TIRO-2110 file (N, C-alpha, C; in Angstrom, 1 decimal):
// TIRO-2110
-13.3, 20.1, -5.0, N, 1, A
-12.7, 19.1, -4.1, CA, 1, A
-11.5, 19.7, -3.5, C, 1, A
-11.4, 19.7, -2.1, N, 2, A
-10.3, 20.2, -1.4, CA, 2, A
-9.0, 19.3, -1.6, C, 2, A
-7.9, 19.9, -1.2, N, 3, A
-6.6, 19.1, -1.3, CA, 3, A
-6.7, 17.9, -0.4, C, 3, A
-7.3, 18.1, 0.8, N, 4, A
-7.4, 16.9, 1.8, CA, 4, A
-8.3, 15.8, 1.3, C, 4, A
-9.4, 16.2, 0.7, N, 5, A
-10.3, 15.2, 0.1, CA, 5, A
-9.7, 14.5, -1.1, C, 5, A
-8.9, 15.2, -1.9, N, 6, A
-8.1, 14.7, -3.0, CA, 6, A
-7.2, 13.6, -2.5, C, 6, A
-6.4, 14.0, -1.5, N, 7, A
-5.5, 13.0, -0.9, CA, 7, A
-6.1, 11.8, -0.3, C, 7, A
-7.2, 12.0, 0.4, N, 8, A
-8.0, 10.8, 1.0, CA, 8, A
-8.6, 10.0, -0.1, C, 8, A
-9.0, 10.6, -1.2, N, 9, A
-9.6, 9.8, -2.3, CA, 9, A
-8.5, 8.8, -2.9, C, 9, A
-7.3, 9.3, -3.2, N, 10, A
-6.3, 8.5, -3.7, CA, 10, A
-5.8, 7.5, -2.6, C, 10, A
-5.8, 7.9, -1.4, N, 11, A
-5.5, 6.9, -0.3, CA, 11, A
-6.5, 5.8, -0.3, C, 11, A
-7.8, 6.2, -0.5, N, 12, A
-8.9, 5.2, -0.5, CA, 12, A
-8.8, 4.2, -1.6, C, 12, A
-8.4, 4.7, -2.8, N, 13, A
-8.2, 3.8, -4.0, CA, 13, A
-7.1, 2.8, -3.7, C, 13, A
-5.9, 3.3, -3.2, N, 14, A
-4.8, 2.4, -2.9, CA, 14, A
-5.2, 1.4, -1.8, C, 14, A
-5.9, 1.9, -0.8, N, 15, A
-6.3, 1.0, 0.3, CA, 15, A
-7.2, -0.1, -0.1, C, 15, A
-8.2, 0.3, -0.9, N, 16, A
-9.2, -0.7, -1.4, CA, 16, A
-8.5, -1.8, -2.2, C, 16, A
-7.6, -1.4, -3.2, N, 17, A
-6.9, -2.3, -4.0, CA, 17, A
-6.0, -3.2, -3.1, C, 17, A
-5.3, -2.7, -2.2, N, 18, A
-4.5, -3.4, -1.3, CA, 18, A
-5.2, -4.5, -0.5, C, 18, A
-6.4, -4.0, 0.1, N, 19, A
-7.1, -4.9, 0.9, CA, 19, A
-7.8, -6.0, 0.0, C, 19, A
-8.2, -5.7, -1.2, N, 20, A
-8.8, -6.7, -2.1, CA, 20, A
-7.7, -7.7, -2.5, C, 20, A
-6.5, -7.2, -2.7, N, 21, A
-5.4, -8.2, -3.1, CA, 21, A
-5.0, -9.0, -2.0, C, 21, A
-5.2, -8.6, -0.7, N, 22, A
-4.8, -9.3, 0.4, CA, 22, A
-5.6, -10.7, 0.5, C, 22, A
-6.7, -10.8, -0.1, N, 23, A
-7.5, -12.1, -0.1, CA, 23, A
-6.7, -13.2, -0.8, C, 23, A
-5.7, -12.8, -1.6, N, 24, A
-4.9, -13.7, -2.3, CA, 24, A
-4.1, -14.6, -1.3, C, 24, A
-3.9, -14.0, -0.1, N, 25, A
-3.2, -14.8, 0.9, CA, 25, A
-3.9, -16.0, 1.2, C, 25, A
-5.2, -15.9, 1.4, N, 26, A
-6.1, -17.1, 1.7, CA, 26, A
-6.0, -18.1, 0.6, C, 26, A
-6.2, -17.6, -0.7, N, 27, A
-6.1, -18.4, -1.8, CA, 27, A
-4.8, -19.2, -1.9, C, 27, A
-3.7, -18.4, -1.7, N, 28, A
-2.4, -19.0, -1.8, CA, 28, A
-2.2, -20.1, -0.7, C, 28, A
-2.6, -19.8, 0.5, N, 29, A
-2.5, -20.7, 1.6, CA, 29, A
-3.3, -22.0, 1.3, C, 29, A
-4.5, -21.8, 0.8, N, 30, A
-5.4, -22.9, 0.4, CA, 30, A
-4.7, -23.8, -0.6, C, 30, A
-4.2, -23.2, -1.7, N, 31, A
-3.6, -24.0, -2.8, CA, 31, A
-2.4, -24.7, -2.2, C, 31, A
-1.6, -24.1, -1.4, N, 32, A
-0.4, -24.8, -0.9, CA, 32, A
-0.8, -25.9, 0.0, C, 32, A
-1.8, -25.8, 0.9, N, 33, A
-2.2, -26.8, 1.8, CA, 33, A
-2.7, -28.0, 1.0, C, 33, A
-3.6, -27.7, 0.0, N, 34, A
-4.1, -28.8, -0.9, CA, 34, A
-3.0, -29.5, -1.6, C, 34, A
-2.0, -28.8, -2.1, N, 35, A
-1.0, -29.4, -2.8, CA, 35, A
-0.1, -30.3, -1.9, C, 35, A
0.2, -29.8, -0.7, N, 36, A
0.9, -30.7, 0.2, CA, 36, A
0.2, -32.0, 0.5, C, 36, A
-1.1, -31.9, 0.7, N, 37, A
-1.9, -33.1, 0.9, CA, 37, A
-1.9, -34.0, -0.3, C, 37, A
-2.0, -33.5, -1.5, N, 38, A
-2.0, -34.3, -2.7, CA, 38, A
-0.6, -34.9, -2.9, C, 38, A
0.4, -34.1, -2.6, N, 39, A
1.7, -34.6, -3.0, CA, 39, A
2.2, -35.7, -2.0, C, 39, A
2.0, -35.4, -0.7, N, 40, A
2.6, -36.3, 0.3, CA, 40, A
1.6, -37.4, 0.8, C, 40, A
0.3, -37.2, 0.7, N, 41, A
-0.6, -38.1, 1.2, CA, 41, A
-1.2, -39.0, 0.1, C, 41, A
-1.6, -38.3, -1.0, N, 42, A
-2.1, -39.1, -2.2, CA, 42, A
-1.1, -39.4, -3.2, C, 42, A
0.1, -38.9, -3.1, N, 43, A
1.2, -39.1, -4.1, CA, 43, A
0.7, -38.7, -5.5, C, 43, A
0.0, -37.6, -5.6, N, 44, A
-0.5, -37.1, -6.8, CA, 44, A
-0.2, -35.6, -7.0, C, 44, A
1.1, -35.2, -7.2, N, 45, A
1.4, -33.8, -7.3, CA, 45, A
0.8, -33.1, -8.5, C, 45, A
0.6, -31.8, -8.4, N, 46, A
0.1, -31.0, -9.5, CA, 46, A
1.2, -30.3, -10.2, C, 46, A
1.3, -30.5, -11.6, N, 47, A
2.4, -30.0, -12.3, CA, 47, A
2.5, -28.5, -12.3, C, 47, A
1.4, -27.8, -12.4, N, 48, A
1.4, -26.3, -12.6, CA, 48, A
1.3, -25.6, -11.3, C, 48, A
1.3, -26.3, -10.1, N, 49, A
1.1, -25.6, -8.9, CA, 49, A
2.2, -24.5, -8.6, C, 49, A
3.4, -24.8, -9.0, N, 50, A
4.5, -23.9, -8.7, CA, 50, A
4.3, -22.6, -9.5, C, 50, A
3.8, -22.6, -10.7, N, 51, A
3.4, -21.4, -11.5, CA, 51, A
2.3, -20.7, -10.8, C, 51, A
1.3, -21.4, -10.4, N, 52, A
0.1, -20.7, -9.7, CA, 52, A
0.5, -20.0, -8.4, C, 52, A
1.4, -20.7, -7.6, N, 53, A
1.9, -20.0, -6.4, CA, 53, A
2.6, -18.7, -6.7, C, 53, A
3.5, -18.8, -7.7, N, 54, A
4.3, -17.6, -8.1, CA, 54, A
3.4, -16.5, -8.6, C, 54, A
2.4, -16.8, -9.4, N, 55, A
1.6, -15.8, -9.9, CA, 55, A
0.7, -15.1, -8.8, C, 55, A
0.2, -15.9, -7.9, N, 56, A
-0.6, -15.3, -6.8, CA, 56, A
0.2, -14.5, -5.9, C, 56, A
1.4, -15.0, -5.5, N, 57, A
2.3, -14.2, -4.7, CA, 57, A
2.8, -12.9, -5.4, C, 57, A
3.1, -13.1, -6.6, N, 58, A
3.6, -11.9, -7.4, CA, 58, A
2.5, -10.8, -7.5, C, 58, A
1.3, -11.3, -7.8, N, 59, A
0.2, -10.3, -7.9, CA, 59, A
-0.1, -9.6, -6.6, C, 59, A
-0.1, -10.4, -5.5, N, 60, A
-0.2, -9.8, -4.1, CA, 60, A
0.9, -8.8, -3.9, C, 60, A
2.1, -9.1, -4.1, N, 61, A
3.2, -8.3, -3.9, CA, 61, A
3.1, -6.9, -4.6, C, 61, A
2.8, -7.0, -5.9, N, 62, A
2.7, -5.8, -6.8, CA, 62, A
1.5, -4.9, -6.4, C, 62, A
0.4, -5.5, -6.2, N, 63, A
-0.8, -4.7, -6.0, CA, 63, A
-0.8, -4.1, -4.6, C, 63, A
0.0, -4.5, -3.7, N, 64, A
0.0, -3.9, -2.4, CA, 64, A
1.1, -2.8, -2.3, C, 64, A
1.8, -2.5, -3.4, N, 65, A
2.8, -1.5, -3.3, CA, 65, A
2.2, -0.1, -3.0, C, 65, A
1.1, 0.2, -3.8, N, 66, A
0.5, 1.5, -3.6, CA, 66, A
-0.2, 1.6, -2.2, C, 66, A
-0.7, 0.5, -1.7, N, 67, A
-1.3, 0.5, -0.4, CA, 67, A
-0.3, 0.8, 0.7, C, 67, A
0.9, 0.1, 0.6, N, 68, A
2.0, 0.3, 1.5, CA, 68, A
2.5, 1.8, 1.5, C, 68, A
2.5, 2.4, 0.3, N, 69, A
3.0, 3.8, 0.2, CA, 69, A
1.9, 4.7, 0.9, C, 69, A
0.6, 4.3, 0.7, N, 70, A
-0.4, 5.1, 1.3, CA, 70, A
-0.4, 5.1, 2.8, C, 70, A
0.1, 4.0, 3.3, N, 71, A
0.2, 3.8, 4.8, CA, 71, A
1.5, 4.3, 5.3, C, 71, A
2.4, 4.8, 4.4, N, 72, A
3.7, 5.3, 4.8, CA, 72, A
4.5, 4.2, 5.5, C, 72, A
4.4, 3.0, 5.0, N, 73, A
4.9, 1.8, 5.6, CA, 73, A
6.1, 1.2, 4.9, C, 73, A
6.6, 1.8, 3.8, N, 74, A
7.8, 1.3, 3.2, CA, 74, A
9.0, 1.5, 4.1, C, 74, A
10.0, 0.7, 4.0, N, 75, A
11.2, 0.7, 4.8, CA, 75, A
11.9, 2.1, 4.7, C, 75, A
12.2, 2.7, 5.8, N, 76, A
12.9, 4.0, 5.7, CA, 76, A
14.0, 4.0, 6.8, C, 76, A
15.2, 4.4, 6.4, N, 77, A
16.3, 4.5, 7.3, CA, 77, A
16.1, 5.9, 8.0, C, 77, A
15.3, 5.9, 9.1, N, 78, A
14.9, 7.2, 9.7, CA, 78, A
15.7, 7.6, 10.9, C, 78, A
16.9, 7.1, 11.1, N, 79, A
17.6, 7.6, 12.3, CA, 79, A
18.0, 9.0, 12.2, C, 79, A
18.0, 9.6, 11.0, N, 80, A
18.2, 11.1, 10.8, CA, 80, A
16.9, 11.7, 10.4, C, 80, A
16.1, 11.0, 9.6, N, 81, A
14.9, 11.6, 9.0, CA, 81, A
13.9, 11.9, 10.1, C, 81, A
13.7, 11.1, 11.1, N, 82, A
12.8, 11.3, 12.2, CA, 82, A
13.1, 12.5, 13.1, C, 82, A
14.4, 12.9, 13.1, N, 83, A
14.8, 14.1, 13.9, CA, 83, A
14.6, 15.4, 13.1, C, 83, A
14.3, 15.3, 11.8, N, 84, A
14.2, 16.6, 11.0, CA, 84, A
12.8, 17.2, 11.3, C, 84, A
12.8, 18.5, 11.0, N, 85, A
11.5, 19.2, 11.1, CA, 85, A
10.7, 18.8, 9.9, C, 85, A
9.3, 18.9, 10.0, N, 86, A
8.5, 18.5, 8.9, CA, 86, A
8.8, 19.2, 7.5, C, 86, A
9.2, 20.4, 7.5, N, 87, A
9.5, 21.1, 6.2, CA, 87, A
10.8, 20.5, 5.6, C, 87, A
11.7, 20.1, 6.4, N, 88, A
13.0, 19.5, 5.9, CA, 88, A
12.7, 18.1, 5.4, C, 88, A
11.8, 17.4, 6.1, N, 89, A
11.4, 16.1, 5.7, CA, 89, A
10.7, 16.2, 4.3, C, 89, A
9.8, 17.1, 4.2, N, 90, A
9.1, 17.3, 3.0, CA, 90, A
10.0, 17.7, 1.8, C, 90, A
11.0, 18.5, 2.1, N, 91, A
11.9, 18.9, 1.0, CA, 91, A
12.7, 17.7, 0.6, C, 91, A
13.2, 16.9, 1.5, N, 92, A
14.0, 15.7, 1.2, CA, 92, A
13.1, 14.7, 0.4, C, 92, A
11.9, 14.5, 0.9, N, 93, A
11.0, 13.5, 0.2, CA, 93, A
10.7, 14.0, -1.2, C, 93, A
10.4, 15.3, -1.4, N, 94, A
10.1, 15.8, -2.7, CA, 94, A
11.2, 15.7, -3.7, C, 94, A
12.4, 15.9, -3.2, N, 95, A
13.6, 15.8, -4.1, CA, 95, A
13.8, 14.3, -4.5, C, 95, A
13.6, 13.4, -3.6, N, 96, A
13.8, 12.0, -3.9, CA, 96, A
12.7, 11.5, -4.8, C, 96, A
11.5, 11.9, -4.6, N, 97, A
10.4, 11.5, -5.5, CA, 97, A
10.7, 12.0, -6.9, C, 97, A
11.1, 13.2, -7.1, N, 98, A
11.3, 13.8, -8.4, CA, 98, A
12.5, 13.1, -9.1, C, 98, A
13.6, 12.8, -8.3, N, 99, A
14.8, 12.3, -9.0, CA, 99, A
14.7, 10.8, -9.2, C, 99, A
14.2, 10.1, -8.2, N, 100, A
14.2, 8.6, -8.3, CA, 100, A
12.9, 8.0, -8.5, C, 100, A
11.9, 8.4, -7.7, N, 101, A
10.6, 7.7, -7.8, CA, 101, A
9.9, 7.8, -9.1, C, 101, A
9.6, 9.0, -9.6, N, 102, A
8.8, 9.1, -10.8, CA, 102, A
9.5, 8.6, -12.1, C, 102, A
10.8, 8.8, -12.3, N, 103, A
11.5, 8.2, -13.4, CA, 103, A
11.5, 6.6, -13.3, C, 103, A
11.7, 6.1, -12.1, N, 104, A
11.7, 4.7, -12.0, CA, 104, A
10.3, 4.0, -12.2, C, 104, A
9.3, 4.6, -11.7, N, 105, A
7.9, 4.1, -11.8, CA, 105, A
7.4, 4.3, -13.3, C, 105, A
7.8, 5.4, -13.9, N, 106, A
7.4, 5.6, -15.3, CA, 106, A
8.1, 4.6, -16.2, C, 106, A
9.3, 4.2, -15.9, N, 107, A
10.0, 3.2, -16.7, CA, 107, A
9.3, 1.8, -16.4, C, 107, A
8.9, 1.6, -15.2, N, 108, A
8.2, 0.3, -14.9, CA, 108, A
6.9, 0.2, -15.7, C, 108, A
6.1, 1.3, -15.8, N, 109, A
4.9, 1.3, -16.5, CA, 109, A
5.1, 1.1, -18.0, C, 109, A
6.1, 1.8, -18.5, N, 110, A
6.4, 1.7, -20.0, CA, 110, A
6.9, 0.3, -20.3, C, 110, A
7.9, -0.2, -19.6, N, 111, A
8.4, -1.5, -19.9, CA, 111, A
7.4, -2.6, -19.6, C, 111, A
6.6, -2.4, -18.5, N, 112, A
5.6, -3.4, -18.1, CA, 112, A
4.5, -3.5, -19.1, C, 112, A
4.1, -2.4, -19.7, N, 113, A
3.1, -2.4, -20.8, CA, 113, A
3.6, -3.2, -22.0, C, 113, A
4.8, -2.9, -22.4, N, 114, A
5.3, -3.6, -23.5, CA, 114, A
5.5, -5.1, -23.3, C, 114, A
5.9, -5.4, -22.1, N, 115, A
6.1, -6.7, -21.6, CA, 115, A
4.8, -7.5, -21.7, C, 115, A
3.7, -6.9, -21.2, N, 116, A
2.4, -7.5, -21.1, CA, 116, A
1.8, -7.7, -22.5, C, 116, A
2.0, -6.6, -23.4, N, 117, A
1.5, -6.6, -24.7, CA, 117, A
2.1, -7.8, -25.6, C, 117, A
3.4, -8.0, -25.5, N, 118, A
4.0, -9.1, -26.2, CA, 118, A
3.5, -10.4, -25.7, C, 118, A
3.3, -10.5, -24.4, N, 119, A
2.9, -11.8, -23.8, CA, 119, A
1.5, -12.1, -24.3, C, 119, A
0.6, -11.1, -24.4, N, 120, A
-0.8, -11.3, -24.9, CA, 120, A
-0.7, -11.7, -26.4, C, 120, A
0.2, -11.0, -27.1, N, 121, A
0.3, -11.2, -28.6, CA, 121, A
0.7, -12.7, -28.9, C, 121, A
1.5, -13.3, -28.1, N, 122, A
2.0, -14.6, -28.4, CA, 122, A
1.3, -15.7, -27.6, C, 122, A
0.3, -15.2, -26.8, N, 123, A
-0.4, -16.1, -25.9, CA, 123, A
0.5, -16.9, -25.1, C, 123, A
1.4, -16.2, -24.4, N, 124, A
2.5, -16.8, -23.6, CA, 124, A
2.0, -17.7, -22.5, C, 124, A
2.7, -18.9, -22.4, N, 125, A
2.5, -19.8, -21.3, CA, 125, A
3.8, -20.0, -20.6, C, 125, A
3.7, -20.5, -19.3, N, 126, A
4.9, -20.7, -18.5, CA, 126, A
5.6, -21.9, -19.1, C, 126, A
7.0, -21.8, -19.1, N, 127, A
7.8, -22.8, -19.6, CA, 127, A
8.5, -23.6, -18.5, C, 127, A
8.0, -23.4, -17.3, N, 128, A
8.6, -24.1, -16.1, CA, 128, A
8.2, -25.6, -16.2, C, 128, A
6.9, -25.9, -16.7, N, 129, A
6.5, -27.2, -16.8, CA, 129, A
6.1, -27.4, -18.3, C, 129, A
5.9, -28.7, -18.7, N, 130, A
5.6, -29.0, -20.1, CA, 130, A
4.3, -28.3, -20.6, C, 130, A
3.3, -28.3, -19.8, N, 131, A
2.0, -27.7, -20.1, CA, 131, A
1.7, -26.6, -19.1, C, 131, A
2.6, -25.6, -19.0, N, 132, A
2.4, -24.5, -18.1, CA, 132, A
1.2, -23.7, -18.3, C, 132, A
0.6, -23.1, -17.3, N, 133, A
-0.5, -22.2, -17.4, CA, 133, A
-0.2, -20.9, -18.2, C, 133, A
-1.2, -20.2, -18.7, N, 134, A
-0.9, -18.9, -19.3, CA, 134, A
-0.4, -17.9, -18.3, C, 134, A
0.4, -17.0, -18.8, N, 135, A
1.0, -16.0, -17.9, CA, 135, A
0.7, -14.5, -18.3, C, 135, A
0.1, -14.4, -19.5, N, 136, A
-0.2, -13.0, -20.0, CA, 136, A
-1.0, -12.2, -19.0, C, 136, A
-2.0, -12.8, -18.4, N, 137, A
-2.9, -12.1, -17.5, CA, 137, A
-2.1, -11.7, -16.2, C, 137, A
-1.1, -12.5, -15.9, N, 138, A
-0.2, -12.2, -14.7, CA, 138, A
0.7, -11.0, -15.1, C, 138, A
1.2, -11.0, -16.3, N, 139, A
2.2, -9.9, -16.6, CA, 139, A
1.4, -8.6, -16.8, C, 139, A
0.1, -8.7, -17.0, N, 140, A
-0.7, -7.4, -17.1, CA, 140, A
-0.7, -6.7, -15.8, C, 140, A
-0.5, -7.4, -14.7, N, 141, A
-0.5, -6.8, -13.4, CA, 141, A
0.6, -5.8, -13.3, C, 141, A
1.7, -6.0, -14.0, N, 142, A
2.9, -5.1, -13.9, CA, 142, A
2.6, -3.7, -14.2, C, 142, A
2.0, -3.3, -15.4, N, 143, A
1.7, -1.9, -15.6, CA, 143, A
0.6, -1.4, -14.8, C, 143, A
-0.4, -2.3, -14.4, N, 144, A
-1.5, -1.8, -13.6, CA, 144, A
-1.0, -1.4, -12.2, C, 144, A
-0.1, -2.2, -11.6, N, 145, A
0.5, -1.9, -10.3, CA, 145, A
1.3, -0.6, -10.4, C, 145, A
2.0, -0.5, -11.5, N, 146, A
2.8, 0.7, -11.7, CA, 146, A
2.0, 2.0, -11.7, C, 146, A
0.8, 1.9, -12.4, N, 147, A
-0.1, 3.1, -12.5, CA, 147, A
-0.6, 3.4, -11.1, C, 147, A
-1.0, 2.4, -10.3, N, 148, A
-1.5, 2.6, -9.0, CA, 148, A
-0.4, 3.2, -8.1, C, 148, A
0.8, 2.8, -8.2, N, 149, A
1.9, 3.4, -7.4, CA, 149, A
2.2, 4.8, -7.8, C, 149, A
2.1, 5.0, -9.1, N, 150, A
2.3, 6.4, -9.6, CA, 150, A
1.3, 7.3, -9.1, C, 150, A
0.0, 6.9, -9.1, N, 151, A
-1.1, 7.7, -8.6, CA, 151, A
-0.9, 8.0, -7.1, C, 151, A
-0.5, 7.0, -6.3, N, 152, A
-0.2, 7.3, -4.9, CA, 152, A
1.0, 8.2, -4.8, C, 152, A
2.0, 8.1, -5.7, N, 153, A
3.1, 9.0, -5.7, CA, 153, A
2.7, 10.4, -5.9, C, 153, A
1.7, 10.7, -6.7, N, 154, A
1.2, 12.0, -7.0, CA, 154, A
0.7, 12.6, -5.7, C, 154, A
-0.1, 11.7, -4.9, N, 155, A
-0.6, 12.2, -3.6, CA, 155, A
0.5, 12.5, -2.7, C, 155, A
1.6, 11.7, -2.7, N, 156, A
2.7, 12.0, -1.8, CA, 156, A
3.4, 13.3, -2.2, C, 156, A
3.5, 13.6, -3.4, N, 157, A
4.1, 14.9, -3.9, CA, 157, A
3.2, 16.0, -3.4, C, 157, A
1.9, 15.9, -3.5, N, 158, A
1.0, 16.9, -3.0, CA, 158, A
1.2, 17.1, -1.5, C, 158, A
1.4, 16.0, -0.8, N, 159, A
1.6, 16.1, 0.7, CA, 159, A
2.9, 16.9, 1.0, C, 159, A
3.9, 16.6, 0.2, N, 160, A
5.2, 17.3, 0.4, CA, 160, A
5.0, 18.8, 0.2, C, 160, A
4.3, 19.2, -0.9, N, 161, A
4.1, 20.6, -1.2, CA, 161, A
3.3, 21.3, -0.1, C, 161, A
2.2, 20.6, 0.4, N, 162, A
1.4, 21.2, 1.5, CA, 162, A
2.2, 21.4, 2.7, C, 162, A
3.0, 20.4, 3.0, N, 163, A
3.9, 20.5, 4.2, CA, 163, A
4.9, 21.6, 4.1, C, 163, A
5.5, 21.8, 2.9, N, 164, A
6.4, 22.9, 2.7, CA, 164, A
5.7, 24.2, 2.9, C, 164, A
4.4, 24.3, 2.6, N, 165, A
3.7, 25.6, 2.7, CA, 165, A
3.3, 25.8, 4.2, C, 165, A
2.8, 24.7, 4.8, N, 166, A
2.1, 24.9, 6.1, CA, 166, A
3.0, 24.5, 7.3, C, 166, A
4.1, 23.7, 7.0, N, 167, A
4.9, 23.2, 8.1, CA, 167, A
4.4, 22.0, 8.8, C, 167, A
3.2, 21.5, 8.3, N, 168, A
2.6, 20.3, 9.0, CA, 168, A
2.3, 19.3, 7.9, C, 168, A
2.4, 18.0, 8.2, N, 169, A
2.0, 16.9, 7.3, CA, 169, A
0.5, 16.8, 7.2, C, 169, A
-0.1, 16.7, 6.0, N, 170, A
-1.5, 16.5, 5.9, CA, 170, A
-1.9, 15.1, 6.5, C, 170, A
-3.1, 14.9, 7.0, N, 171, A
-3.5, 13.6, 7.5, CA, 171, A
-3.6, 12.6, 6.4, C, 171, A
-3.5, 11.3, 6.8, N, 172, A
-3.7, 10.2, 5.9, CA, 172, A
-5.1, 9.6, 6.2, C, 172, A
-5.5, 8.8, 5.2, N, 173, A
-6.9, 8.3, 5.4, CA, 173, A
-7.0, 7.4, 6.6, C, 173, A
-5.9, 6.6, 6.9, N, 174, A
-6.0, 5.7, 8.0, CA, 174, A
-5.9, 6.4, 9.3, C, 174, A
-5.3, 7.7, 9.3, N, 175, A
-5.4, 8.5, 10.5, CA, 175, A
-6.8, 8.9, 10.9, C, 175, A
-7.5, 9.3, 9.9, N, 176, A
-8.9, 9.7, 10.1, CA, 176, A
-9.7, 8.5, 10.6, C, 176, A
-9.5, 7.4, 9.9, N, 177, A
-10.3, 6.2, 10.3, CA, 177, A
-10.0, 5.8, 11.8, C, 177, A
-8.7, 5.8, 12.2, N, 178, A
-8.4, 5.5, 13.5, CA, 178, A
-9.0, 6.4, 14.6, C, 178, A
-9.0, 7.7, 14.3, N, 179, A
-9.6, 8.7, 15.2, CA, 179, A
-11.1, 8.5, 15.3, C, 179, A
-11.7, 8.2, 14.1, N, 180, A
-13.1, 7.9, 14.1, CA, 180, A
-13.5, 6.7, 15.0, C, 180, A
-12.6, 5.6, 14.9, N, 181, A
-12.9, 4.4, 15.7, CA, 181, A
-12.8, 4.8, 17.2, C, 181, A
-11.8, 5.6, 17.6, N, 182, A
-11.6, 6.0, 19.0, CA, 182, A
-12.9, 6.7, 19.4, C, 182, A
-13.3, 7.7, 18.6, N, 183, A
-14.5, 8.5, 19.0, CA, 183, A
-15.7, 7.6, 19.1, C, 183, A
-15.9, 6.7, 18.2, N, 184, A
-17.1, 5.8, 18.2, CA, 184, A
-17.1, 4.9, 19.4, C, 184, A
-15.9, 4.4, 19.7, N, 185, A
-15.8, 3.5, 20.9, CA, 185, A
-16.1, 4.2, 22.2, C, 185, A
-15.6, 5.4, 22.3, N, 186, A
-15.8, 6.2, 23.5, CA, 186, A
-17.3, 6.7, 23.6, C, 186, A
-17.9, 7.0, 22.4, N, 187, A
-19.3, 7.4, 22.4, CA, 187, A
-20.2, 6.4, 22.9, C, 187, A
-19.9, 5.1, 22.6, N, 188, A
-20.8, 4.0, 23.0, CA, 188, A
-20.4, 3.3, 24.3, C, 188, A
-19.4, 3.9, 25.0, N, 189, A
-18.9, 3.3, 26.2, CA, 189, A
-19.9, 3.7, 27.4, C, 189, A
-20.2, 2.7, 28.2, N, 190, A
-21.1, 3.0, 29.3, CA, 190, A
-20.3, 3.3, 30.6, C, 190, A
-19.0, 3.2, 30.5, N, 191, A
-18.1, 3.4, 31.7, CA, 191, A
-17.3, 4.7, 31.6, C, 191, A
-17.6, 5.5, 30.6, N, 192, A
-16.8, 6.8, 30.5, CA, 192, A
-17.8, 7.9, 30.5, C, 192, A
-17.5, 8.9, 31.5, N, 193, A
-18.4, 10.0, 31.5, CA, 193, A
-18.0, 11.0, 30.4, C, 193, A
-18.9, 12.1, 30.3, N, 194, A
-18.7, 13.0, 29.2, CA, 194, A
-17.4, 13.8, 29.3, C, 194, A
-17.0, 14.2, 30.4, N, 195, A
-15.7, 14.9, 30.6, CA, 195, A
-14.5, 14.0, 30.2, C, 195, A
-14.5, 12.8, 30.7, N, 196, A
-13.4, 11.9, 30.4, CA, 196, A
-13.4, 11.5, 28.9, C, 196, A
-14.6, 11.4, 28.3, N, 197, A
-14.7, 11.2, 26.9, CA, 197, A
-14.0, 12.3, 26.1, C, 197, A
-14.3, 13.5, 26.4, N, 198, A
-13.8, 14.7, 25.7, CA, 198, A
-12.2, 14.7, 25.8, C, 198, A
-11.8, 14.4, 27.1, N, 199, A
-10.3, 14.4, 27.3, CA, 199, A
-9.6, 13.3, 26.5, C, 199, A
-10.2, 12.2, 26.4, N, 200, A
-9.7, 11.0, 25.7, CA, 200, A
-9.6, 11.4, 24.2, C, 200, A
-10.7, 12.0, 23.6, N, 201, A
-10.7, 12.3, 22.2, CA, 201, A
-9.7, 13.4, 21.9, C, 201, A
-9.5, 14.4, 22.8, N, 202, A
-8.5, 15.4, 22.6, CA, 202, A
-7.1, 14.8, 22.6, C, 202, A
-6.9, 13.9, 23.5, N, 203, A
-5.6, 13.2, 23.6, CA, 203, A
-5.3, 12.4, 22.4, C, 203, A
-6.3, 11.7, 21.8, N, 204, A
-6.1, 11.0, 20.6, CA, 204, A
-5.7, 11.9, 19.5, C, 204, A
-6.3, 13.1, 19.3, N, 205, A
-5.9, 14.0, 18.3, CA, 205, A
-4.5, 14.6, 18.5, C, 205, A
-4.2, 14.8, 19.8, N, 206, A
-2.8, 15.3, 20.1, CA, 206, A
-1.8, 14.2, 19.7, C, 206, A
-2.1, 13.0, 20.0, N, 207, A
-1.1, 11.9, 19.6, CA, 207, A
-1.0, 11.8, 18.1, C, 207, A
-2.1, 11.9, 17.4, N, 208, A
-2.1, 11.9, 16.0, CA, 208, A
-1.2, 13.1, 15.4, C, 208, A
-1.4, 14.3, 16.0, N, 209, A
-0.7, 15.5, 15.5, CA, 209, A
0.8, 15.3, 15.8, C, 209, A
1.1, 14.8, 17.0, N, 210, A
2.5, 14.6, 17.4, CA, 210, A
3.2, 13.6, 16.5, C, 210, A
2.5, 12.5, 16.2, N, 211, A
3.1, 11.5, 15.3, CA, 211, A
3.4, 12.1, 13.9, C, 211, A
2.5, 12.9, 13.4, N, 212, A
2.7, 13.5, 12.1, CA, 212, A
3.9, 14.5, 12.1, C, 212, A
4.0, 15.2, 13.2, N, 213, A
5.1, 16.2, 13.4, CA, 213, A
6.4, 15.5, 13.4, C, 213, A
6.5, 14.2, 13.9, N, 214, A
7.7, 13.5, 13.9, CA, 214, A
8.0, 12.8, 12.5, C, 214, A
7.1, 13.1, 11.6, N, 215, A
7.3, 12.5, 10.2, CA, 215, A
7.0, 11.1, 10.1, C, 215, A
6.1, 10.6, 11.0, N, 216, A
5.7, 9.2, 10.9, CA, 216, A
4.4, 9.0, 10.1, C, 216, A
4.1, 10.0, 9.3, N, 217, A
2.9, 9.9, 8.5, CA, 217, A
1.6, 9.9, 9.3, C, 217, A
1.6, 10.4, 10.5, N, 218, A
0.4, 10.4, 11.3, CA, 218, A
0.0, 9.1, 11.9, C, 218, A
0.9, 8.1, 12.0, N, 219, A
0.5, 6.8, 12.5, CA, 219, A
0.4, 6.9, 14.0, C, 219, A
-0.7, 6.5, 14.6, N, 220, A
-1.0, 6.6, 16.0, CA, 220, A
-0.1, 5.6, 16.8, C, 220, A
0.4, 6.0, 17.9, N, 221, A
1.3, 5.2, 18.7, CA, 221, A
0.5, 4.4, 19.8, C, 221, A
-0.8, 4.6, 19.8, N, 222, A
-1.6, 3.9, 20.8, CA, 222, A
-1.9, 2.5, 20.3, C, 222, A
END
């Protein structure tokens, strides 16, 4: 397995989990709408709905952490970072990952595992309402999310090392997917001749390379 395929494999895991968790948005919206109808139209509120909403939103928030990191979409104060050369960006990222990221996520996994284990041991239920729903399955998401973020963090460390060696950021999985979409759309277009198609594909690759050189993780500007 090459370094690039290793990175794309981890990106793929994080992306799959994030997209699967995103379906909780629909479930959450449905539950909220049903509860609003029951509460204000039927005057029959559900006691445990607040706990259910919190657990679904919390699960969505935690499981999308690795996906967001894979997309290079976490908030970054880049008024200086974006002006740095790729090697300087990689050196800064590597330092911050080693000093802050890995110790923090390791602590999250360790504490989250203990937190979830105790919850399972006592069959913990929510104390927000008199007969609150079980929460041990929800607390299990904490260490699972931590492991996923840690795995993606390993990929980011490898990206930093590769960039320090080559002076260029390795591509991300969504970069490859976006380029493939552009090529597929152009290939099936009836209104683009062969020469224009080649020029457009080359331009898409140039935009992708330019974005990665600016430290934007290869995100296309088109």
